[in-house]
C-alpha positions in Angstrom: -216.0 -74.9 28.5 -219.5 -76.1 28.5 -221.9 -74.3 31.7 -225.3 -74.4 33.1 -226.5 -71.8 34.6 -230.0 -72.2 36.7 -231.7 -68.3 37.6 -235.1 -68.5 38.8 -235.5 -65.0 40.1 -235.3 -61.3 39.7 -232.5 -60.9 41.7 -231.0 -64.3 40.3 -231.4 -62.8 36.6 -229.1 -59.8 37.7 -226.0 -61.7 39.4 -226.5 -64.3 36.4 -225.8 -61.6 34.2 -222.9 -60.2 35.6 -221.1 -63.6 36.3 -221.9 -65.0 32.8 -219.9 -61.7 31.5 -217.0 -62.7 34.0 -216.9 -66.3 32.6 -217.1 -65.3 29.0 -214.4 -62.5 30.1 -212.4 -65.9 31.9 -213.1 -68.6 29.0 -214.2 -66.5 25.5 -215.0 -70.0 24.7 -217.5 -70.4 27.5 -221.2 -72.4 26.2 -223.7 -71.2 28.2 -227.6 -72.9 28.5 -228.9 -70.7 31.4 -232.1 -70.0 33.2 -233.2 -66.7 33.8 -234.6 -63.6 32.3 -234.1 -60.2 30.0 -230.6 -59.6 31.8 -229.0 -62.8 31.0 -230.4 -63.2 27.5 -228.8 -59.6 26.4 -225.2 -61.2 27.5 -222.8 -61.2 24.4 -219.6 -62.6 23.8 -219.9 -66.7 23.6 -222.2 -69.1 22.6 -225.9 -68.0 25.1 -228.9 -70.6 24.6 -231.8 -69.6 26.9 -233.8 -72.4 28.6 -236.7 -71.3 30.5 -237.5 -67.5 32.0 -237.9 -66.6 34.7 -241.5 -65.3 34.4 -242.4 -68.7 35.0 -240.7 -69.7 37.5 -241.2 -67.3 40.5 -243.2 -68.9 43.5 -242.2 -67.8 46.2 -244.6 -68.7 50.2 -245.4 -72.3 51.0 -249.0 -71.7 49.9 -248.0 -70.4 46.2 -245.3 -73.2 46.3 -248.0 -75.6 46.6 -250.6 -73.6 44.5 -248.2 -74.6 41.5 -246.7 -77.6 42.6 -247.6 -79.5 39.2 -245.5 -76.5 37.8 -242.3 -76.6 40.1 -242.2 -80.7 39.6 -242.4 -80.3 35.8 -239.7 -78.2 35.6 -237.4 -80.1 37.5 -238.4 -83.3 35.7 -237.7 -81.0 32.3 -234.3 -79.6 34.0 -232.9 -83.2 35.5 -233.2 -84.1 31.6 -231.6 -81.1 29.8 -228.9 -81.3 31.8 -228.2 -84.7 31.4 -228.5 -84.0 26.9 -226.5 -81.0 28.0 -223.7 -82.5 29.4 -222.1 -79.3 31.0 -218.6 -79.2 32.9 -220.2 -77.6 35.5 -223.6 -76.5 36.9 -224.1 -72.8 38.5 -226.8 -72.1 41.1 -228.3 -68.9 42.3 -230.0 -68.2 44.8 -233.7 -70.0 43.9 -233.0 -73.0 47.0 -235.9 -74.5 46.7 -235.3 -76.0 42.9 -231.8 -75.5 42.6 -230.8 -77.6 46.0 -233.3 -80.6 43.9 -231.1 -80.2 41.0 -228.1 -80.3 43.1 -228.7 -84.1 44.0 -229.4 -85.1 41.1 -226.2 -83.1 40.1 -224.0 -84.9 42.2 -225.1 -88.0 41.6 -224.9 -87.8 38.1 -221.3 -86.9 38.7 -221.2 -83.7 37.1 -219.3 -81.2 39.4 -221.5 -77.7 40.5 -221.5 -73.8 42.1 -224.1 -72.6 44.0 -223.8 -68.8 44.0 -225.2 -67.0 47.0 -226.0 -68.9 49.5 -229.9 -70.0 51.1 -230.0 -68.6 54.0 -229.8 -71.9 56.0 -228.6 -69.8 59.4 -232.4 -68.5 58.9 -234.0 -71.9 58.9 -234.2 -75.4 57.0 -230.2 -75.8 58.8 -231.2 -79.3 58.2 -230.1 -78.4 54.5 -226.6 -78.2 55.5 -225.9 -82.1 55.4 -227.2 -82.3 52.1 -224.9 -78.7 50.5 -222.6 -80.7 52.4 -223.1 -83.2 50.3 -224.0 -82.1 46.9 -221.7 -78.8 46.4 -218.8 -79.1 44.9 -218.2 -75.2 45.7 -220.3 -72.5 47.5 -220.1 -68.7 46.8 -221.6 -66.8 50.0 -221.9 -63.1 49.5 -223.3 -62.0 53.1 -220.0 -61.2 55.5 -222.6 -62.4 58.3 -221.9 -65.6 56.8 -218.6 -66.3 57.4 -219.0 -67.6 61.2 -221.9 -69.8 60.3 -219.7 -71.3 57.8 -216.7 -72.4 59.5 -218.4 -73.3 62.6 -220.4 -75.8 60.7 -217.4 -76.6 58.5 -217.8 -76.7 55.2 -214.9 -76.5 53.3 -216.5 -75.3 49.8 -218.1 -72.2 51.5 -215.9 -69.6 50.1 -216.7 -65.4 50.4 -216.8 -64.1 47.3 -218.8 -60.3 48.1 -221.7 -58.7 47.6 -222.4 -58.5 43.6 -224.4 -56.0 43.8 -221.4 -53.7 45.1 -220.6 -54.4 41.3 -223.7 -53.2 39.4 -224.0 -50.5 41.3 -220.8 -49.3 40.5 -220.8 -50.0 36.9 -224.0 -48.0 36.4 -222.4 -45.2 38.3 -219.6 -45.5 35.6 -221.4 -46.4 32.5 -225.0 -45.9 32.4 -226.3 -43.2 35.0 -229.1 -41.9 33.1 -231.4 -40.7 36.2 -231.6 -37.3 34.6 -234.1 -39.3 32.4 -236.8 -39.4 35.1 -237.0 -35.8 35.8 -240.1 -33.9 34.1 -242.0 -30.8 34.2 -242.5 -31.4 38.3 -240.4 -30.4 41.0 -242.1 -32.4 43.8 -239.4 -35.0 45.2 -239.4 -38.5 43.8 -240.4 -41.0 46.0 -239.7 -44.3 44.8 -242.0 -47.3 45.5 -240.6 -50.6 45.2 -243.4 -53.3 45.6 -242.0 -56.2 44.4 -241.2 -58.5 41.2 -243.7 -60.9 41.9 -247.9 -60.3 41.0 -248.9 -62.0 45.3 -246.2 -59.6 46.3 -247.7 -56.6 43.9 -251.0 -57.6 45.3 -250.5 -57.0 49.1 -247.7 -54.2 48.4 -249.1 -51.6 45.8 -252.9 -50.8 47.4 -250.6 -49.9 50.3 -247.6 -48.1 49.4 -250.3 -46.1 46.8 -252.6 -45.5 49.8 -249.8 -43.5 51.0 -248.8 -41.6 48.4 -252.7 -40.1 48.3 -251.9 -38.8 51.2 -248.7 -36.9 50.2 -249.6 -34.7 46.9 -246.2 -32.7 48.0 -244.6 -35.8 46.4 -244.2 -37.4 43.1 -244.3 -41.1 43.9 -243.0 -43.6 41.3 -243.2 -47.2 40.9 -240.8 -49.1 39.5 -242.4 -51.4 36.9 -241.7 -54.6 35.4 -242.6 -55.2 31.6 -242.6 -58.8 32.3 -245.3 -58.6 34.5 -247.1 -56.0 31.9 -248.4 -52.6 32.1 -252.0 -53.7 32.5 -251.6 -55.2 35.6 -249.9 -52.1 37.7 -252.5 -50.2 36.0 -255.0 -51.8 37.5 -254.4 -50.1 40.8 -253.6 -46.8 40.0 -255.6 -44.7 41.1 -257.7 -42.9 38.6 -257.3 -39.5 39.1 -253.8 -39.0 41.3 -251.2 -36.8 39.3 -248.6 -37.5 41.8 -248.4 -41.5 40.9 -246.6 -42.9 37.7 -245.1 -46.2 36.4 -241.6 -46.1 35.6 -240.5 -49.6 34.0 -237.4 -51.6 33.9 -234.9 -48.9 35.1 -235.1 -49.6 38.9 -231.5 -47.8 39.1 -232.1 -44.3 36.9 -235.3 -43.9 39.7 -233.2 -44.7 42.8 -230.7 -42.2 41.4 -233.4 -39.4 41.5 -235.2 -40.5 44.6 -235.2 -39.0 48.1 -237.1 -41.8 49.6 -238.4 -45.2 49.2 -241.2 -47.3 49.9 -239.4 -51.1 49.4 -241.0 -54.1 49.5 -238.7 -56.8 51.4 -235.6 -58.8 49.2 -232.9 -57.6 47.4 -234.1 -54.1 47.4 -233.3 -53.0 50.2 -230.3 -53.2 49.9 -229.9 -51.6 46.7 -232.0 -49.0 48.2 -229.0 -48.5 50.7 -226.5 -48.6 47.9 -228.1 -45.8 46.5 -228.4 -43.7 50.2 -232.0 -43.4 49.7 -233.8 -43.4 53.3 -236.3 -46.4 53.0 -239.1 -48.1 54.6 -239.0 -52.0 54.2 -242.6 -53.7 53.3 -244.0 -57.3 53.8 -246.7 -59.0 53.7 -247.5 -62.6 52.4 -250.3 -65.5 52.9 -251.3 -65.7 56.7 -250.5 -69.5 56.1 -247.1 -69.4 54.5 -246.1 -66.9 57.4 -246.8 -68.6 60.4 -245.2 -71.8 58.9 -242.3 -69.9 58.0 -242.8 -68.2 62.5 -243.2 -72.0 63.1 -239.5 -73.2 61.1 -237.2 -70.0 62.0 -238.9 -68.8 65.4 -236.5 -66.0 67.2 -233.1 -67.2 65.3 -233.5 -64.2 63.0 -234.4 -60.6 64.1 -234.5 -59.0 61.0 -235.9 -59.2 57.3 -234.0 -56.8 54.9 -230.7 -57.2 53.8 -230.2 -54.0 55.7 -230.7 -55.0 58.9 -229.0 -58.8 58.4 -225.5 -57.1 57.5 -225.3 -54.6 60.1 -227.7 -56.6 62.9 -229.1 -54.1 64.2 -232.3 -51.8 62.9 -230.7 -49.5 60.6 -234.3 -49.5 58.7 -238.1 -49.9 59.6 -239.3 -52.9 58.6 -243.3 -53.2 58.9 -243.9 -57.2 58.7 -247.5 -58.7 57.8 -249.8 -57.0 60.2 -248.1 -53.8 61.1 -247.9 -53.1 57.3 -251.1 -51.5 56.5 -251.6 -47.7 55.8 -251.9 -45.7 58.8 -248.3 -47.4 59.8 -246.3 -47.1 56.9 -247.8 -43.6 57.0 -246.2 -42.9 59.5 -242.8 -44.8 58.8 -243.0 -42.2 55.8 -242.9 -39.5 57.8 -240.2 -40.4 59.9 -237.8 -41.2 56.7 -238.2 -37.4 55.1 -237.4 -35.9 58.3 -233.7 -34.7 58.3 -232.5 -35.8 61.0 -233.9 -39.1 60.5 -232.3 -39.9 57.0 -229.0 -38.2 58.7 -229.2 -41.2 60.9 -230.2 -43.5 58.2 -227.5 -42.2 55.8 -224.8 -42.8 58.4 -225.7 -46.0 59.0 -225.8 -47.0 55.7 -222.1 -46.1 54.9 -221.6 -48.7 58.1 -223.7 -51.6 56.1 -221.4 -50.6 52.5 -217.9 -50.4 54.5 -219.5 -54.4 56.0 -220.0 -55.4 52.4 -215.7 -54.7 51.2 -214.6 -53.6 47.6 -216.3 -55.0 44.2 -215.3 -58.3 42.8 -217.6 -60.6 43.5 -218.7 -61.5 39.4 -215.3 -62.1 39.1 -214.2 -63.8 41.8 -217.1 -66.5 41.4 -216.4 -66.6 37.5 -212.8 -67.8 38.8 -214.7 -69.9 40.9 -216.9 -72.0 38.4 -213.9 -72.1 36.1 -212.2 -73.8 39.0 -214.2 -76.3 40.0 -214.9 -77.1 35.8 -211.4 -78.1 35.5 -211.9 -80.1 38.0 -209.2 -78.0 40.7 -212.3 -78.0 43.7 -209.4 -76.8 46.6 -211.5 -77.3 49.2 
């Protein structure tokens, strides 16, 4: 069968690659055309065609999207034409709601089956999207156990809980790909991971503050989880010239987390990854002031937390430093807490509860099965 998959961000590329492998394992004749990144492009075992790379798609925040509106609308027009020409049996959307829900409306209008994987956070904001989601989506595969109640209350029969795909990814790393020892050099200082985000506008806000904390703690070795698609030159522009305790480590975040004592993490998927590796962390986020003001207006008091760890636990397991709270002095203070033995033990115990709440592995396989059922017309709403 023919599958058209759209992922627009680094996390979607990660989950998309695992989903593609699971689809191929179930459908040896799969023909997959996709929007995604290097991970999805590396999948083999079927006919694989890449349409767009995530480096050209990852815009986040109201101001950032408006600034690139011409590119976004051009991509939407192109995507619609490409889907129509490819004529897939099913279109699979992975997160990236601002783009994907527009394509979902088009796909539904054309009578093409579709599956949405990793639900938009409509429970937090833009609840008005529920009406179009009920109308346009044949299946919604959501990954957070806390979303069960929301979709039950809002009567969305096509919504199914599949578990969190990061459990699969971390499990696979631990059994097949663990290479953490490769990070060890002739430096016995404990490693602190810096995970500053996957977009340039995030990096420009996160890195300077995180590196300023590194400058205060020469007793630790701070390693930045960098991405080759952004480029070494971009990161190097932020690194202090004379620092002997700061370095870059490209495209191997799990190797870094496997050897880290603590972490400073930009809010997003990385917060849960850090928890799964049992690394104490401080979660940080700062965006354009206009974007933040609009978000506050839309969200109000609907959600209490921004990090996945706290959302799943429904309590403050990790400290979240947002907007003006994200500054050098405050981050340094919270960093001191996560290197304290007593505080670390409390956080690690809370991580165990979060992991238990997520359940077991198998999200990618379950989602692949749903994609195949929908493609065959077995909606089972």
